[in-house]
N, C-alpha and C positions, 0 to 999 in steps of 0.2 A: 233242805236249808235248815230244818230244825236241828240237825247236829252240828251246825256252825254257830249256834248262839252261844256257845261258851267263849267265842273270841270277841272281845270288847271292842276292837275297832271296827267290827263288822256290825255291830249292834245299830250304831248310828254312822252315818257316812261322814267321816271327818276329813277324808281326802278330798281335795277340790278336783283333782285331774282323774278322770275315769280309768285311764291306764293304771294308776297307782292303786285304786280300789280293786281293779280286777287282778292286779298282782297279789294283793293281800288275800284276796278271795281265794286265788288258786293255790297259795301257800298253804291257807287254812284247810282247804279240801284236802291237799296232799298229806298234811299232818294227821287229819281224822282217818284217812284211809291207811296210813302207816300204823296208826295206833290200833285200828281194827284188825290189820293184818297181824300184829304181834300178838293180839288176844287169840287170834285163830290157830296160830302155829305153836302157842305154849300150852 
């Protein structure tokens, strides 16, 4: 979870519905993995 701290919407839970929060969490995790993958392949 520490590598997700750069995403402001995840720092404080602004979303009222859990499914919206989980969708943003999944998107942030996918972006972090994609950025890490790009660093490893270059």
